FITISE-175998 format. One record per residue: residue in one letter; x, y, z of N, C-alpha, C, O in turn. Coordinates in steps of 0.2 Angstrom, whole numbers, plus 5000, padded with zeros to 4 digits. Each point is the difference from the previous one (the first is absolute). Layout:
# residues N
aXYZXYZXYZXYZ ...
***
This chain:
# residues 296
x508551334956499849925004500149995007500650025003 x498949955000500050005008500549955002499849944999 x500750085003500649945001499849975008500049945001 x499950115004499949965005499449955002500049965005 x499550064992499449965001500149944997499749955003 x500750044991500049934996500749995001500349994995 x500150025011500549985002500249924999499649965003 x500950014994500249935000500349985005500550035002 x499349915001500449965006500149944999499649974996 x501050005008500049925002499849995006500050035005 x499849904995499649985006500449955005499849985005 x500850004992500349955002500849995002500350014995 x499949985009500650005001500349955004499749995005 x500849974993500349945004500850005001500450024995 x499849945009500749995002500349944998499849945002 x500650064992500349944997500749995001500450045002 x499849904997500849995001500250004993499849954997 x500750095000500350014995500249944997500549975004 x499449994990500349944999500850014999500350054997 x500049905006500850004999500450065004500650014999 x499150025005500150045004500349995007500450045003 x499449905000500049975006499450025004499750054999 x500249915006499450005005499950085003499550025003 x501250024997499850055004499850074997499950055002 x500149924990499950064994499350004999499749984995 x499950055012499350014997499850074999500350045003 x499349984993499850064998499250014997499849974995 x499950095008499350014998500050004993500350044997 x499349924999499750024994499450015000499649985004 x500150064990499450014998499849954996500150014994 x499549945008499749944998499250024996499650005004 x500350014989499449994997499849954999499449995000 x501049954997499949954997500549964999500350004995 x499849955011500749974999500249954995500550014996 x498949955003499949964994500350024992500449974997 x499250095003500250044995500650044999500150044995 x500249955010500750045001499950085001500550034998 x499049995006499950055000500250045006499750045004 x500949964997500450005007500550075000500450014996 x499550045008500350074999500450015006499949975005 x500750074993500450025006499850055003500150015006 x499550044990499750075003499550024996499849974995 x499950085007499450024998500150044993499550014997 x501250025001500150024994500049954993499850014995 x500549935007499949954996499449975000499849964995 x499650055010499449974999499650044995499749984995 x500450105007499550034996500250014994499750024995 x501149975003500250014994499749934995499750014994 x500349945009499749944998499350014998499849964995 x499750085008499549994999499750084998499450015000 x501050024998499950084998499549994993499450035000 x500849944996499750014993499149995002499650034998 x500449925007499349975001499650075005499550024999 x500950005005499750045005499950064995499450024999 x501150014998499750064995499449994995499650044999 x500449904999499449984996499350015003499650034997 x500549945009499250005004500050065003499450025000 x501050035003500050064999499650044997499550045002 x500849964992499950044993499349985001499650055001 x500049894998499449984999499550035005499550024998 x500849975008499550045005500050074998499550024997 x500950025004500050064999499650014994499650055001 x500349934993499650014994499449995002499650024995 x500249945010499349985002499750045006499450005001 x501050035002499850025007499650085000500250054997 x499249955005499550054999500150055005500149985005 x500050104992500050055005499750005006500350025005 x499149954996499550005005500249955005499750015005 x500849944994500249955004500450035005500150075000 x500149875006500550035005500650044997500449984996 x499650075008500750044999500649975002499849955003 x500850064996500749985002500049995007500349955002 x499550105002500050015007499549935003500249975005 x499250044992499449955002500349935000499949955004 x500450044989500349935000500549995005500149945002 x500350105000500549985004499749995006500249955003 x499350085000499649985006499749945000499749995005 x500349964989499649945001500549954998499849954997 x500850075004500449954997500149945005500349944999 x499450075006500249945006499449954998500049945001 x499450084994499749944998500349954994499549974998 x501250035000500349984996500149915003499949954997 x500350055009500049945002499549955001500049944999 x499350105002499549965002499849974992499949944999 x500150114997499849984992500449944998499849954996 x501050045007500449954997499749935004499949954998 x500150075008499849945005499449974999499949945001 x499650104998499349975001499550034994499450015001 x500950004992499650034995499349974998499949945002 x499750114996499449974997500149974993499649954999 x500850074997500249974994500749994999500350055002 x499949914994500649994996499949994993499849944999 x500450094997500249994992500749984999500550035002 x499649924993500749994997500050024994499849964996 x500650085002500050054994500749974996500550025003 x499449954993500649974996500250034994500549984996 x499250075002500250054994500350055001500450024995 x499650025012500250065000500950015000500250054997 x500149905005500749995001500349964995500450014996 x499349945003500149944994500549955003499949944999 x500850085006500449965002499649965007500249945001 x499450095003499849975005499350035000499850054997 x499749925007499350035003500150055004500550015004 x499150044996499850055005499349985004499449994997 x500750015010499449985002499750075004500350045004 x498949984994499850055002499549995006499549965000 x500750075006499749985006499450075001500150064999 x499349915003499450065001499649985006499849955001 x500150115003499749995005499650065002500150065000 x499349925002499450055002500250035008500149975005 x499850104995500150015008499450065000499950044996 x499949965010499550055003500350065006500349995005 x499650064991500350055005499550065002499950054996 x499849935009499450065001499549984996499849954998 x499950114999499649994994500249994993499749984995 x501050035005500250004994500449934999500649995003 x499249974992500449944998500550014995499950034995 x500649935006500650004994500249934999499849955003 x500550044992500349944998500950015000500250054997 x500249905005500750014999500249954994499849955000 x500750074997500349954995500849995001500350055001 x499949894998500850005001500049954994499649964999 x501150064997500049954995500849985001500450045001 x499749895000500649975003500349944996499749984996 x500850005006500449934998499849965005499950025006 x499949914992499949955006500649955000500149984994 x500150015010500549935000499949944998499649975003 x500650014993499949934998500049955004499749945000 x500750075005500149945006499650025005499749955004 x500150114999499550025005499450014998499650015004 x500250004990499550034996499650065006499450005002 x501150044999499950065004500250064997500549994997 x499250075003500350074997500650015003500150015006 x500550004989500750025004500250054997500650025002 x499150024994500350064996499350044998499749964997 x500250095005499550054998500250054996500450055001 x499349944993500250054994499650095001500250054999 x499249935003499650075001499449975005499849955000 x500150115004499349995005499850075000500350054999 x499049935002499750085000499249985003499749954999 x500050105005499250015001499850034994500350044997 x499149955004499650034993499249995002499749955003 x500050114995499150014999499849974994499449985000 x501050024995499849994993499949935000500549975001 x499050014997499849924998500149994993499949944998 x500250114998500249974993500749995000500249964996 x500250085008500850005001500149935003500549974999 x499150005005500249945003499849944994500349954999 x499150064999499949964994500649984994500049954997 x500550105003500649994996500349955003500249954996 x499950045009500349945003499749955001500449955002 x499050034997499749945000500049974994499550004996 x501249975002500249994993500349925002500249985005 x499850004990500349924999499749955004499449994998 x500849985006499549945003499950025006500550035003 x498949964999499950015008500149935003499749954998 x500950065007500449945003499750005008500249955004 x499550104998499750015008499450044999500150054997 x499449925006499450045001499749995007499749955001 x500450105005499849995006499449975002499849965004 x499750084991499349985000499949934997499549985002 x500949984994499949954999500249955006499649965002 x501150055000500249975005499650005006500049955004 x499550104998499549995004499449965000499749995005 x500249994988499449954998500249944999499649954998 x501150035001500349944997499649945005499849954997 x500250065009499849945005499249984998499849955001 x499850104996499449984999499949984993499549984999 x500950024997499949994993499849914999500449955002 x499250044995499849934999500249994991499850054996 x500449895003500149984992499450024996499449995002 x500750054992499550014996499650075001499850024995 x500350015011499750075001500450054997500649994998 x499150075002500250074998500550025004500450054998 x499549935009500450035004500849984999500550035002 x499549914996500749985000500450014994500549984998 x499050064998500350054993500250045002500450034996 x499450015009500250075001499450044998500050065000 x499549924998499450054999500050055004500049985006 x500050084993499850055003499450015004500050025005 x499449954992499450015004499849955004499650015005 x500849934994499949945005500550025006499849985005 x500850054995500450025003499750055005500149995007 x499650064990499850055004499349965005500049995006 x499649994991499549975004500349965006499950015006 x500549954992500249955005500450045006499949985005 x500450074993500450045006499450035004500150005006 x499450024991499550035003499649945005499750025005 x500249934992499849955005500549985005499850005005 x500849994993500550005007500050045006500049985006 x499950094992499950045004499450015004500050035006 x499549944993499349995003500049945004499550005004 x500949944996500049945002500250015009500550035001 x499149945003500150005006500649975002500249954997 x500050075011500849985000500149935001500549975000 x498749995003500149925002499749974992499849945000 x500350094995499849954994500549964998500549995004 x499449984989500549964999500750054996499950044996 x500649935006500550054997500349974993500049944998 x500250114998500150014994500549934999499949964995 x500550035008500649944998499649945000500349954997 x499050045007499749945000499550004995499649955001 x500350104994499549994994500049954996499549974998 x501350015000500049954996499749935002499949964996 x500050035011499849945003499349994999499749945001 x499950114997499350004998499950004992499449984998 x500950034998500050024993499649934997499650024995 x500349935007499649944998499350025001499649984996 x500250065008499250025000500050054995499450024999 x501050014998499750054994499549984995499550034999 x500749914998499549974994499549985003499550004996 x500449975010499349995003499650065000499450014998 x500950045005499750065003499650034993499550045000 x500949954994499850044994499449954997499450014998 x500849945002499549944997499449995003499549984997 x500550035011499449995004499950065005500149995006 x499950074992500050045006499350015003499549974998 x500650055008499350015004499850074998499450004998 x501050055001499850074997500450024995500649995000 x499150054996500450044994499750075001499450015000 x501150035000499850095000500450024994500549994998 x499150054999500250054995499950075002499550035001 x501250004997499950085001500550044995500549984997 x499350095003500550024995500450065004499750045004 x501049964995500450045005499950064997499550014997 x501050055006500050074998500250014992499850044996 x500749915003500250004994499749964994500350004995 x499149985006499749984996500149914999499749974995 x500750015009500049925001499549965001499850015006 x500049954991499649955003500349945003500349964997 x499550045010500349965004499549945003499450025002 x500849924998499549965002500349955004500549974998 x499250035009500449945006499649945001499450005001 x501049954999499749955003500149975006500649995001 x498950005003500149985007499849935001499549974998 x501050005006499749935003500249985006500650005002 x499049995003500149975006500349935001499849964996 x500750025009500249945001500049995007500650005003 x498949995000499949995007500349945003500249995006 x500049964989500349935002500750015001500349955002 x500150114995500750005000500450015006499950055003 x500549904998500350005007500350055003500150005006 x500150064990500250065003499650045005500350025005 x499049984992499550035003499349994997500049994994 x499450025010499549994998499750064995499550004996 x500850045007499850074995500450024993500150054998 x500249885000500450014993499650024995499549974998 x500750094998499750024994500550024994500450045001 x499549934993500450024996499750034994499549984997 x500950085001499750044996500550014992500649995001 x499150024994500450014994499650054995499550004998 x501050045002499750074996500250004993500650004999 x499050004997500150014993499850074997499750045004 x500549984990499850054995499649974994500349964997 x499250065003499650004995500050034993499950065000 x500149914994500050044994499250004998499749954998 x500250135002499350024999499849974993499450004999 x501149994996499749984993499849935000499549984998 x501049975006499949934999499649965007499849955000 x500350105005499749975007500649945003499949975005 x500650034991500649955003500350055006500250065000 x499949895004500650035006500649985000500249945000 x500250105001500849995000500250005009499750045004 x500649904997500150005007500650065003500650004998 x499250055007500550035002500349985005500650015000 x499149975006500449975007499549965004499450024999 x500849945005499549965004500450015007500650025001 x499049955005500450015006499449965006499350004999 x500949985005499749965007499950065004500450055000 x499249945003499950055007499549985005499649964998 x500550065009499549975006499850065001499750005006 x500450064991499850075003499350004997500050014994 x499449995009499450014998499850074998499650014996 x500850045007499950074997500250014994499850044997 x500849925001500450014994499549974995500050024994 x499749925007499549984996499550044998499850004994 x499950035011499450054998500450064994499650024996 x500849995005500250054996500049984992500050044996 x500149885003499849994992499449975000500049954996 x499550075008499350004999499650064997499550015002 x500850034993499850064998499849994992500249974995 x499450075005499650004992499549974999499650005005 x500449954989499549964999500049935002500549974997 x499250015006500049925002499749964995499450004999 x501149974997499849954994499849925002500349985006 x499449994991499949935000500649974996500250044995 x500049895006500649984997500049994993500450014996 x499049975002499849984993500050064995500049994994 x500050085009500050064997500750024998500150054997 x500549915005500650035000500349944995499849945002 x500650094993500449964995500649995004500350055001 x500049895000500649975004500650044998500050014994 x500450015011500650034999500549964996500249945001 x500150094994500649974994500750035003500150055003 x500249904997500850015002500350074997500150014994 x500150035010500450064999500650004995500450054999 
***
């Protein structure tokens, strides 16, 4: 078993006044979860309390670790990625079955290291008071996506990709439901927007334009993406909008090939003419040729 790469650790210490011992009786305790009474005098007591959980997770990891994955030495060299994984994860999964008495949170983050990318995984206890990981059972880098998938279990309680698109979601669209296709297309659109375009935090201010755009579009364009999805973009200009005479609203839908019915993926306002041109691709349709979007 690779002990060093999967070494457990505490992340918090506080100085507390010992009850009933006077104002000068201050001592440094390891505080994992104060409301739950998980306060320890030393690391020996701390690790003793969590020993069963540590052993269980280490044994699981060891049974799944592939021989071609990072060696112990290579894992130790990458231990510095732990803090970024815990502080700015790409995903956090709440696993309520592994321990039984309390949930374990699996933190996952992608890293690019030169030409070789990898993922870092940390399984941790999260303080009920601070909602922050205060004790790490195991942590390791890996090149094995199948190993990572093992820790994507339970409930996905945080998704960095979804957090990035939250401002752009409008009630009823697939983006607000975390649809992978909608999120991918939306993030691609955000990367292409000009610096002076309408910011994402203002998108909700223009949501009322969506319905009119779909029902009375100036232009409708259909194209197939590389994965075979049929995408239809509804484009409408709003020259009288008080923000800008260049205001355009775009709604992107996915067409079902068998029924020709559209599911709304996402929509957005823009004053970037170059961005609008990117949605004028494929086949230019007449409005009467398109079955209108149904709620996703």
